[in-house]
N, C-alpha and C positions, 0 to 999 in steps of 0.2 A: 823642377823649380817651383811650379805652382803647388805641387804636393807638399813641398817643404814649407812654403809660406802658410798653407792651410794648417799644417800640423803645429806651427808656432802660435796660432791664434787659439786661445783657450776659451772654451765654452763656459758660460756662467753656470754655477752649480746652484743647488737649492739654497745653500747658505748665503750666496751672494744676492739673492732676491729679497725684496722687502716682504715681510710677513704681515705687516699691518698697513692699513690704509692711511695715507696722509694726503690731504688735499693740497693741490698745487696752488701756491699764492702767486698768481700771475698779475695781480694788480689791475685786472680788468673790471668792467662794470659788473655789479652784483645787484640782483633784484630779489625782492621778497616774493615767495611763492603766492602769498595771498594777494599781493598787488598785481601780479601777472594774471591771476584768475579773475579778479575784478575787471582788469583791462580787457581780457578776452570776452567776458560777458557783455561789457559795454560795447565792444566792437560788434558782437553778434547782434545785439539789440538795435544798434545803429543801422546795420545792414538790413535787418528785418523791417525797420521803420521806413527806410528809403524805398525798399521793395514794395511795401504796402502803399506808400504815397504814389509811386509810379503806377501801380495797379489801379488805384483810385482815379488817377488822371486818365488812364487809358479807358477805364469803364465809363467815365463821364464823356469822353470823346466818342466812344461807341454808341452811347445812349443818344447823343446829339445826331449822330449819323443815322441811327435807326429811326429816330423821329422824323428826320428829313425824308427818308425813304418811305415811311408810312404816309406822310403828307403827299409825296409824289404819286403814290399808288391811289390815294383818295382822289386826287385831281384827275388822274387817268381814268379812274372808274366813273367819276362824274361826267367827264368829257365823253366817254363811251356811252353812258346812259343817255346823255343829251343827243348824241348822234343817232342812237337807236330810236329815240322818241321822234326825232325829225324824220327819220326814214319811215317809221310807222305812220306818221301823220301824212307823209307824202304819198304813201301807197293807198291810204284811205281816200285821199283827195282825188287820186287819179283813176 
């Protein structure tokens, strides 16, 4: 039974197929290629600009943090130097 139904289905021949290209008119949205290229470049530049802005802000934050650490090191060094001088003057007095 299956064989009989398969035999009744005819396979398309080369003459049944289209030999030229014809675009399907589906009525969907159509965009110009140049508009798409400009939009793609604009999107890329926008992404790069946002990325650079974020890097700039992060760099400013890291600079502030580094300055704070340098000030803390300077205070610690000054404190250690003061303690060393007090200890040295205490040893000389004693």
